[in-house]
N, C-alpha and C positions, 0 to 999 in steps of 0.2 A: 748565612755572611752575616754580622750586622756590618752598618758602619764603625767603622775604631777613635771612638774623642783622641783627639791625638792633646795631650795636653805643651803647652809652648811656654816654653824657660825664658824667662826675661832674665839677665842677668846683667851686671853694674854700669854693661849698654844704656838700659833703660828698656823707650815704650817703645825700640823700633828698632828690632833684630833682622838683620840680615848677614848670607853667610852665605857661599855656595853649597853646590846639591852636589851630593859626591854618590848618594845610596842609588839603587839601584828599581825606586818608583813601583808603582804596581797598587802598591797599599788604598785600599778604598776608606775611607777618614773623613772625620771636619773638624771643626773645631768654631770658636766663637771669635779668633781674628781674621779680620782682612789677612787676604794674600797676593801680593801678585810677584808675581813668577818667569823671568828671563827664560829663556832657553840658551847654550851660546853652542855648546857643539851636537846637539842629539838632533832624534824626533822620532816618532811612534807615533799614538793614539795617545789626546787627553779626554777623559771624558769628564765633562763638568753638569754631573745636575745629572740630566737628559739630557744636555749635548755632546753626542760624539765625533769627533775630527781630528782628523790628519792636523801633526804640527809639525817643521823644523827649524833650522836656523829660526834663529832670530826671531820665536812664537814668546809676544809677550802677554798674559794675563792676565788682569786686577777681577778675583772674587770680592765676597761680600763672609763674613760667619757663616757657619755653619750651613754651608752649601757642601757635600761630599761630593771629593773628588778622587781624582788617582788621573797620575800618568805613567803607560806602561809605556817603556822607552825600548825603541827594539835595539838589539843588541850588532853587534857586530867582531863573530870570536870569541861571541857569546863573554861578551864585558863592553865595560862603558868608560868615553877617558876620564879622569880628574876635572872634578869645580868645571861639569858640562852644565852644571844654571848659577844663577841665584835666585833666593828665594827669601822677599822682603816677607816681616808680619809684624801690623798693626792693630794697638786695640783704639775703636773706637770712642773708651774713655780719657783714650792720650790727647786726643785732642779738645773732645766739650766740646758741649751748644754753643757755651760761652763764645767758644773761638769759631765755631760752624756755624753762626747768626751772624756773624760780619754784613756786609756785601758782597765786600770784595773777595771772602771765600763763598758765594753765591755756584759759580762753578764748578766747583770741588764738592762741593755737596751735593749735585744735580747731579756729580760723578760717583760717588759712591753708594747714590740714590741706586743708576744704574747695575754696579757693583751686582747686586742683587738678584741677578741673575747672571751675570758673571759676562765680562768684557774682553771683548781682542782685540790687538793694536795694531797696525799694519808696520811691517820689518824698519821703514820709515825710521817714524817714533820706536821703538825701540831697539836701533843703532843710536835715534839721540841722546836715545838715559841710556845708554851701556854704561856710558861715562860715571855718570852718576851713580850710578845703580854697582858698579863695582869698587868707587870709593867710600861707600857707607859701609861694605863689607870691613872697612878696617878703619874709617875713620867715628870720634869719638863724640858726643857733646852738643857743641852749637855746628860743628863743621857737621856732622854725621844730618843736622837736619836742616841743613841748608839744601846740601845733597835730598834730602829728600821730597822738600820744598822745592827743586828743580825737578825731578819725577815728574813729581806731581804736575809744575806746570807742564810739561809736555804730554801728558796723557791730559790736563786738560781742555787745548789748545788740539789735538788731535780732530781730525777731521773725513776721519779715513778709520774708526771703528766701529766693532759690532754685538748685540747682546746675544749672548750662544745659548742657554736656556730659555724655553718654550715660552710665552704668557702665561701659559698654564701652567708652568712649572711651580706647588704652591704646595711642595713638602718642606717642612720645620724642621731642622733638629734643634736637640740644646744637648745638654749635660746627660739627660738616658737612655738619648737614642733615639730614631726613630725608626721603625722598620716594615713602613708599608710599602714600601715599592724597591727598599737598600736590597732584600734577596734577590728580589729578578734580576735588579742590573747588574749583581755581582756576579748572574749563577752566569747571565750574554756574553763577560767580560770574557768569561773564564773558559764557557764552551760553545759563543756561535760556534766552530768550526761542529760542531754535532745537528743531527737534526733535533732540531726541538718544539715538539707542540704545544699547538696550544691548551692540552687537559694538563701535559708537565709540565709546564708554565705557573698555570694554573691551578696543580697540588701546591710546588715552591710559594704564591701569596695565600695558599689556603683561602680559596674558592674557590668559585666555579667558573665554566669559562667567559660565561655571558658579563658574569658581574665584572670580573677578570676584565674584561672587553672595555666595558664600559671604561672600567675605574681607569684602566692603558693610561685611554684614550683621552680622560680626564686632565687622567697629570700629568702625559709627557709631549701632550701635543700631537699625535703620531698613534698609527693603530702598533701594536707589537711589532705583528708582520714588516711594514715599514721600521722600524724601527731596527731589529733585528737584522735587516739587507741594507743600513746603511750600518751598521755596526763591521757585517761581514766584507763591503764597496770597498769602507777606510781601507781593510788589512791589503784588501783587493790591488789598489790603488799605489802600495807601500809595494809591495811586492812585483810589480811590475814596473815599478819605479825602479825601482833598486836590485832586483834581485836576475836572473834571465833564465828565471822557467818558467818552463812550456805556458800558453791562456788555459790550459786545458788538466794541467796539475793545481794550478791556482785560483781556482775556479772549486777541484773539490777540495783543497788546502782552508778556504774559508766558508764553507759548509754548501756553497751552492749544489741542487741535487743535478744540472746537468750544465752542457755550456750555453743548451738556446741561453737559458735561464740566469744562468750569469750574462753571458749580451744584454739580454733584455732591461734587467736589471742593473745592473754599468750601465746600460745607455741612458736608463730613467735618470737615475742619478746624476751621472759623469755629462750627459749628452754626445757624449760621441762614445763607440766603440773599444772595449779593452787595447785592442793590436794599436788604433790609433791613439787613445792614450798613450801606452808606450812612446811609440814613433816622437809623441813632444818633448822625451827626455836621449834623446839616440845622439 
């Protein structure tokens, strides 16, 4: 399954499109536009390039164009609330080199460069930006641009932002798509709870196990097993926090072969045992 090219429609509202998110997510896709996603009412796992992380309310992320990504929402009662987020799309060409080359725009230009690896901002930053993002959904013309630059001002001033994709993440997508690692990431995201052997995943990538291991490490910044355990642990964190499932059942549901292996991998990732992690949220 290849990351799908999503065509972003820009209507009379111009080159800066802001709208509420009402869909259920999960589509592994890419597009040439920059994307700013503000999560309001839901939680789950977001995958941006080779970054796999839990997200919760007031999650705010900026990514550059052509980075494959998906938001996998955890549903309660098999449903998601309406207007559970806001997404803003904009084109680099709508800003232009002439504007971005100005001295006053240096921090914005640096922000766009960092977005090539995806940027996650703090809850405080998200709360500050919320007012302007909501206004962007309904405003037009110069008012929309004022709201947009108020958001950018907050993002540029942030001292708590962090980059998401690894330094080694080099995959470039264009309108033809690129299958180098997409099939692998998609298969893992859809089958992490099963046993996935190196031979199996190498066949999906159409490589030998040895070649795949080297290629995955080079492009992801982590070994295949390390990446798979990261995906499984993130899901386990959600289940420990949001459900009353027994720890043993969570380990099995997330694909860990044994409770001892689950405890070992969880402690390696989170620094504490699963039961201690759960206690923090009780």
